[in-house]
N, C-alpha and C positions, 0 to 999 in steps of 0.2 A: 350441379355440373351440366353444362350445355353439350349438345352433340358436337357442334363446331365452335372453334375458338375465334369468334368474330365480334366486332363491335355492333351494338344494336343499330347504329346508323347505317350499317352495310347490309341489312337483311334483305333489301330489295335489289341489291346489286348481283351481278353474275356469280354463280357458284360453279356451275358445270355446263358445258355445251359440247355437242358433237357436230356443231355447225347447223345441222338440220333441226335439232331440238335443243332447248336451253332451259335451265332452271335458275331461279334466284335462290339465295340461301334459305329464305322462308319457304319457298315452294319445295325445295329439296328436302328440308327437314320434315315438312308436312307429309310429303309422299313417303319418306322412309318410315315414319311412324305409322302411317296408314297401311302400308303394305305389310309391316310387321304385325299389325292388328289383323289384317286379312289372313296371314299365315295361321295365326292362332285361332281366330273365330270361324272363318269359313272352311279351313282345311283341318282344323283340330290339331295342329302341330304343337308339340310341347318342347320345352327346353331339352336339348340333347338329341332331338330328332335331326335327320339329315334331309337336305334338299339339294338338287342339282340345277345349275344354271347352264342353259344352252343359248347364249345371247352373244351377238356380235358386239363390236366396239361402238357403243351408243350409251346415252344417258341412263337408260333403264337398267343397264348392267350395274351401275353404281347404286341405284336405288334398291334393286333386288338384293345385292350383296350386303349393303349396310342394314337393310331391313332384316335379313337373316341373322346377322350378328346381334342386332338389337333385340331380336326375338329369342335369343339363346340357342340358335340352331347351328349345326355344322353345315357349311356351305361348300359344295364342290363345283367349281367351274369346269365345264366340259369343252375340250378343244373343238372348235367349230370346223376344223379341217379333217377330223376323223371320219372314216367310213361309218356307216350305220352299225355294223357288227362291233367295231372298236368302241364306239360311243355307248352302245347298249351294254357292253361288258362293264364299263364304268358306272353306268346308271344302276345296274343290278348290284355290282360289288359295293357301292357306297351306301346301299340300303336306303335309297332316296324314297321319301314318302311324298315328295312333290317335285315335279319337273317344271321349272320356270323357263320359258323360252320366248323368242320374238317371232315375228311372222316370216323371217328369212330362215328360221331353223325350226321347222315343224317335223323333221324326219323322225325324231325320237318320240313325239307325242302320239304317233300313230302305231297301233298294234301292240301297245304295252299296257300293263295293268296299273301303271303309276299315274296318279292324277296329274293333269297338266294345267298350267296357267300361262296364257299368253299375256305378257307384261304390258303389251300395248293396249289391251282391252280390259284391264283390271277395273276400270270405272263401271263395268256392268254390275259390280258388287257394291253399288252406290250406298245402300243402307249401312254397310260396314265401313266403307271407305270414307264416308263423310264425317264420321265421328272422330275428328282429329283434335278437338279442342283440349281434351284432357289425356290424350294418348301418351304424350311424353312422360307424364307422371306414372303411367302404367308400367313403363320400362325403366326409366331413369330414376330408380329408387335404390337405396343402399343394398337391399337383399336380392335384387334380380340377377339371375345367372347370365353369364356371357356366352355368346356364340363364338364361332371361330371358322377358319377355313380348313378344309381337308383337300389338299392338292394331290394330284396323281403324278407319280414319277415311275420310271420303269424299274422292274425288279428282276431278281435272278431267274425267274421262270420265263421271262420274256413278256409277261403280262404286267401292265401298270399296277402300282401299289399306291393306295391312299395313304398320305402322310398327315398325321394329326400332331401338330406341334403342341407342346405344353402351353397352357393358357391360364390366365387368372380365372378363378371361379366366378367372380362377380363382374357384371358388365361395366360398372363404373371404373373398376381397376383395369379392365381390358382397354377401355377407351384411353385411360391415362397412359398405359404402357405404349399403345400405338402412337400417341402424340409425342411422348418422350423419345420413342424409338426414331420417329421421323426427325426430330431435332438432332439426334446423335448423328444422322446421316447428312445433315444440312437442310433437311426439308422442314423448315420452321414456319411455313405459311406466309413467307414474305411476298412472293409474287406468283404469277400464273405458272402452272405446271402443265407441260404438254405430254400427253400419252402417245408414244410412237409405236408401241408394240401391242400385241393382242392382250386384252384384259384377262383372258383365261390363264395367262402365264403369270407366275408368282411375282416377278420383279415389276413389270409394268403396273399390275393391279395394286400391289401393296405399297409401292412407292407413291403412287397417285393417291391412294387412300390416306396414307399418313400425312401427306402435304395438305390434302383436302380437310382433314380433321383439324389441322393446325391453322386453317383459314385461307389456304391458297386456292383461287379459282382453278378448275381443271378443264383443259381443252383436250378433246379426244379425237385423234386421227382415226378414220375408219380403217385405213391400211397404210402401210409405209409408202411414201413417195417423197423423194428428196426435194423436188421443186415445191411440193405442197408444204413440206416441213419448213422451208425458208419463208414461205408466205405467211404461215400461221405464227411463227416466231415473231415476225415483223408486225403483223396485224394486232396480236394480243400482247406484245412486249413480254414474251415468255422469258422467265428467269431460270426455271429448273426443268430438267427432263432426264430421260433415261435412254441410252442407246446400247446397241450391241455392235460388235466389230463390223458386221456386214454393212450396217447403216453408215458407219464412218467411211468405209471404202467407197460407197456410192456417193456420199456427200463430197468427198475429195474429187472424184471423177466429175461430178456435176459442177463443182467450182472451177475446175480446169476447162470445162466446156463453156462456161458462162462467166468469163472474167469481168465483164462489165455489168453484171447483174447487181443492182444496188441492194437487193435483199441479202446478198451474201455478206456485205459489210454490216448491215443491220443485225444479222444473226450474231456476229462476233461481239457487237456492242451490247446486245440485249441479254444474252445468256450469262448467268453467274455461277451455275452449278450443273454439271453433266455427270450423272452417275453412269458407270458402265461396268459390265461383267457378263455373266452367263455363258461366255465362250472366251477362249484365248484370243488376244489381240496381237497382231504382228507389231514388234517394236517400231518399225519404220512407219506404220500406219498411225500409231499413237503419237509418235514424234511429230508427224505432219499435222495432226489435229492440234497439238499443243502450239505449234508454230502459228497456226491459223487463229485459234480461239484464245490462246493464252492459258495460264495455269488454272483452268476451271474444271478439269477432268478429275473425278474421284473414282478410282477402281475398287471393286470389292470382290471378295471370294466368299462363297457360301453355297447353299443349295436349298431345295424345297424343304428338306428335313429340319434345318435349324436356322434358316434365314442367313443374314449377313454375318460372317465370322471375322473377316479382316477388312480393313480399308487402307488405301494409300492415296494421298494427295499428289498433285502433279509435281510439286517441287521435290518431294521425296522420291517419286518415280524417276525423275530426271537423274537423281543421284544414284538410284538403284534400279536401272531399267530391267524390266521383267518381273519385278516383285509384285505380289498382289497385296502387300501391305502388312501391317502389324495387327494382331488380334485386338478386338474390341475389349474394353476393360473387364468384362465378365467372362472372357475366354482366355484359355492358354492353349497354344498349338505346339505340338512336338512330334517327332518321329518315334513310332513305337513298334513293338512286336505284335504277334497275333493276339496276345492277351491284353493289349493296350498299355503295356508297361514301357516307359521310356527306354530307348536303347542308345548306344554310343554311335550307331550308324549315322553317317552324314546324310544319307538319303534313304527314303523308304515310305511306308504308309504313314500318312498324316492323321494324327488324332487330335481331337479337340476336347478340352476339359472345361465344363461350365461350373463356375464357382458356387452357384445356387441350386441348380436343378440336377437331381440325381438321374432323371430320365428326361432328355430334352425333347424327344418325339417318340411316336409309336407308328408302326405300320398297321393299317386297318386290316383286321382279320388275319394277321400274320405275327403272332407272338414270337415265333422262332426267329424270324428275320429281325424283329425288334431287339431281341436279346443278342443276336450276332452283331448288330450295329453298336450295342452298348456292352462292351466286354467287361466293364466294371462301373460302379456308380459314378455319375458325373462325366463319364468318358464316352465318346462316340466317334465313329468314323463314317464318312460318306464315300469312301473308296478312292480318294485322291492320293497320288504319290508326289513327294516333293521333299523340300528341306527347309530348315530355318537357320538363317545366318546368325553371326555373333551379336548382331544388334536386335535380333528378334523379328526380322522381316521374313515373311513366308514366300517361298517360290514353289511353283507347281512344275512338275516334270512329266506328268502323265496321269493315267488313271489305273488303279488296281484292277478295276473291272474293264470291260470293253465298251463302255458307254461312248457313243458318238455324239458330239455336240456340233450341230450344223446350224449356223445362223441363230445361235442362242437357244436352240430347241434340242432337248435330249431325245436320242434315238437309241433303242436297245437292239443290238445286232441279232440276238436270239429270236426276237419277234419277226424280224425281216427274214431270217434264215428259215423259220418255220413256214412262212408264206411261200418262199421260193421252192422249198422241198415238196410242196403240194403239187408242183408242176410235174406231169407224168414223164417228162424227158429229163428231169434232174435227178441225178444219183446222190450227189452230196454237194454241200456249199459252205462257204464261210463268208461272213460279212464283216468288213473292216472300215475304219475311218481313215481317210487319206487327207493330209494337210492341204488346205485350200486358202489362198491369200484373202479371198473375199468372205467365204462362209465359215472360216475357221477349220472345218472339216467337211469332206464330202463322203457320202455313202458309196462304197464300192463292194461289189459282190464277186467272189471267185467261185466259179461253178464247175462241177464235174458232171458231165452228161452221161446218160445211159449209153453204154457201149454197144456198138453193133446195130443200133436202130437207125434206119434211114431218115426218119423224121428228126431225130436228135442231131444228125449230121448237118441238117440245114441251119442249125443255130450256130452262129459264129460271133466272135468278139465285135465285129463290125455290124452285125445284124441280129440284134437281140430284141427286136420289136415284139416278138411273140411272148417273151418273158415279161416285158414291160406291160403289155396288154393284159396278161394274166394277173399281174399284181394290182392293177388299177382298181379292181373291185374288192381287193383284200387289204390294201394298205393306203393310208393317207399319202398324198402325192410327195410330201417332203421326206417320206421314209423309203420311197422307191429308189434303188441305186441309180446313181448318175452313170456309172460304167459297169460293165460285166466283163470279167476275164474268164475265158474258157480254158481250163487246163485238164490234163489227162487224169490226175487224181489229187484230191485234197491231202496234203501231208499231215497225217495224224500219228500221235504216239500210241502205244498200246493201251493207255488209259482212255483213249478216245479224244484227248485234247489236241487241238491243232498246233503244229509246230510253227509258230508265227514267223520266226526268222526264215525258215524254209519257204513259207507261203509268200512272204514279201519278196524274197529272192526270185521266186519262180515268176512273179508278175513284173519284175524289174523295178521294184521300189525299195528304198533304204529301209532296213528293219528298225 
């Protein structure tokens, strides 16, 4: 079995590029096996060990990721927008034995006892790196164990939790599953795939990886820009990509501002499949995209824990607007009670049942949370609320937890609340997600200030710069609330829980 499903005649053609750097299929494969050997021989890593990646959107991310999987390692990508304390928490919690980074992200390589490797200068290990002629045989053998990804998502404590998905024990089986999984989503390696989002995020990373393994060249955007998106789709004749609703909103605005731009026509003609999810999309936004690009949008529902659970093609969505689709063949989705048993309730907590896996995922270092997510064998929930119609189509109506999804990124309110409460003038606070037509949701903070303090009285709803400045060193920018509401007292029940209906009423928002 080969790493990539390509014809021998294509080995010297483009496999991956970030525009600045490019690799042919042969170069990419050589580098992946060489870095995998480097992990094992230079750093003494063994299958089952953990590594962390702190790398931007560039070719080396793909090389470092694939090398880790090939070497049997657990790979944890670290969000490059996190502050140093936030990123250090993940580095420590994932038990990383090696930090792989690029020259733009050296903040974690300083002052820690975790060995670091700058992926841009790995050639300094030339004696190890040059031995690539038989390296594929070292890993691609029937008995070699598989690596996997351990992605971080927010947990009930407000601190991120590492998610370890169930994976095949052997590398050959894992590669086969990823390739088959890609084909199930339409990522069969037919044409170029464009990465539009951060590679540390599950969806952009894994969709690109699946298409790449199936033989699709991958083009990586450094960061999102709607003009650059249209240019790259045109230049490389991109056929598949992944978007979040924010990107759709911006593309529509760009189109309306550039009605004569020929690239806009080329985009509609080139793209054949656009996966989207990670955040709710406004029905009018999706309808406008379908009118522009045709029925090429495929929406999914899932999470870091179990990956994609449901899919819906454009024609089905037109018939059932708002649905996130039907479950994939190996899943069943239903409304259940706290024990995971099906109920007659039309709407409630959504549970998924996997026909093969008794435990679909685990939370790193948190067996209690893992058990809570799996109330019975084969059954799990990721905290979404919704319903399933008579035809089996799933609809989401909210989240059982208070997770905020802004621009496709998960933000846990407790983490933001803890940071705000460190401010000496803050007595109490509650962080909520407010619907936003572009971002899906915005982070809003409702704050109760210390009473009777002259300094606290200077903080108003219109002037919360002191709060924003205070949070800049504690939270990544995307977690800092867009708006602050100052109220006399946070409405709480005797149990300590916030009365959400009262809270929304007090700040003038519908509950």
